[in-house]
C-alpha positions, 0 to 999 in steps of 0.5 A: 144285229146279225144272226146265223142260222143252220139252214135256209128258210124257205117260204111256205108253198101251196098244200099240193106243192107241200105234199109233193115235196114230202117223202111221206106223202108221195102216194097222196100226191099221186092220188090227188093229181091222177084224179084231179082232186087237188081242189079238195085241199084248196081254200083259205085256213084249212087244216089237212090230215094227210095219211102217209104212204103206208096208211094210204097203201092200206086203203087204196087196194079196196078203193078210195072214197071222195068222202075219205079225202074230204073227211081229212080237210078241216075248216080252220087253222089248228096247230098241234098244241091246239088239238089237245083234248079237242073235238072238231065237228065235220060233215061226216062226224066228229073227230076227237083229238088227244095227245098226238092222236085222232079218233072217230070212235072206230079208228085211231090214227097217230099224228106222226108229223105236225105243224107243216105250214102252207100258204093256206093253212097247216098239214099234219101227217097221220099213220092211218087213213080214217074212213068217212062212214059215220055221222052224229045221230041226233042229240045222243052223239052216237055214231051211226052209218048213213046211206049218204056216207056209206060206200056204194058198190060197183063191179062187185065189192069195189068201193067207189067215190060217192060224189064227183064235182064234174062229169069228167071226174065221174068218167075217170072214176069208172076208168079206175074202178074198172081197171082191175076188170080191164086187166081181166078183159085184156087176158080174155081178149089175148086168149080169144085172139090166140084161140082164133089164130090157132083155129084159123091156122089149123083150118088153113093147114088142113085145107092146104094138106087136102089141096096138096093130097088132091094135087098129088093124086091128080098128078100121079093119075096124069103121070100114070095115064101119060106113061101108059099112053106113051108105052102103048104108043111105043109098043105100037109104033116101034121104039123110036127116039122121037117117042122116047123124047116125047115121053121124057118131056111130058113127064118132066113138064108134069113134075115141074107143074107139081113142084110149082103148085106145091111151092105156091101153096106153101107160100100162100099158107106162110103169108096167111100165117104171117098176116094172122099172127101180125093182126093178133099181135096188133090187137093184143098191143092195142087192147093192152095200151088202152087198158093201162093208159099213160105210163104215169098211172100204171103204178097207181092202177097196179096198187088198185089191182093188188092180189087182195083186191082181185081175190075180193 
């Protein structure tokens, strides 16, 4: 018997590959790959609650906790019909599921897309990124903040990942947390470079001007003395063609020396300005390149360094 279907049936993919092909989870894909955190969503029989792009964008400008991501990965396979009026315990507090909603008594998210199968479990897309800041307090079942799950503070008010599986992960964390400040440092470096360049150029111009003035005064003095001596010689020895020729040649030589000296000074000043400007541009480019790193990560850093974040 043959049945016709309206589309190809594709096999299930891994959780990361599934997130990669979904339009609603592009930011989560970028976050997991840029931080090398794909192992969080790996493992057999996992139910993953993935915030969509809008939900994750609201959380990213204020930093992202590793616990926030782990909080959304549940042990066990739960299809949407199994999440009706269900409570699931996690290491960071219980999650309460009702009809297409999940809450931790502080925040509520709606399941906007459900039952996306992967090779190791299922993915549900939610419209709000819950923060893993609470735990169950003893037998009372009340939610209370704990030091272990409360965001640490670094570089002012930035929240940071409170744990990392490896030292490279920790270094990458510091790089991202410091990215906003790296931008500020870049601007300061550019300003300092510009100030130093202008100061050096100003000093060079002042020195060059002083040299030119001194050279002009000395030259004028020499010319005056030469003219006086020439006039004296001419007066004493009677005007002769030889005396006039000697005076003319002497004056011409002095003028040529002045012109050459002024030209050399101008060339030296120009070369110095070009060298200093080139060094300043090179330093600025290097600082900027080291700050923003790979072009692939610029979009993520730009969201981290949003205007609201800088105001904090």
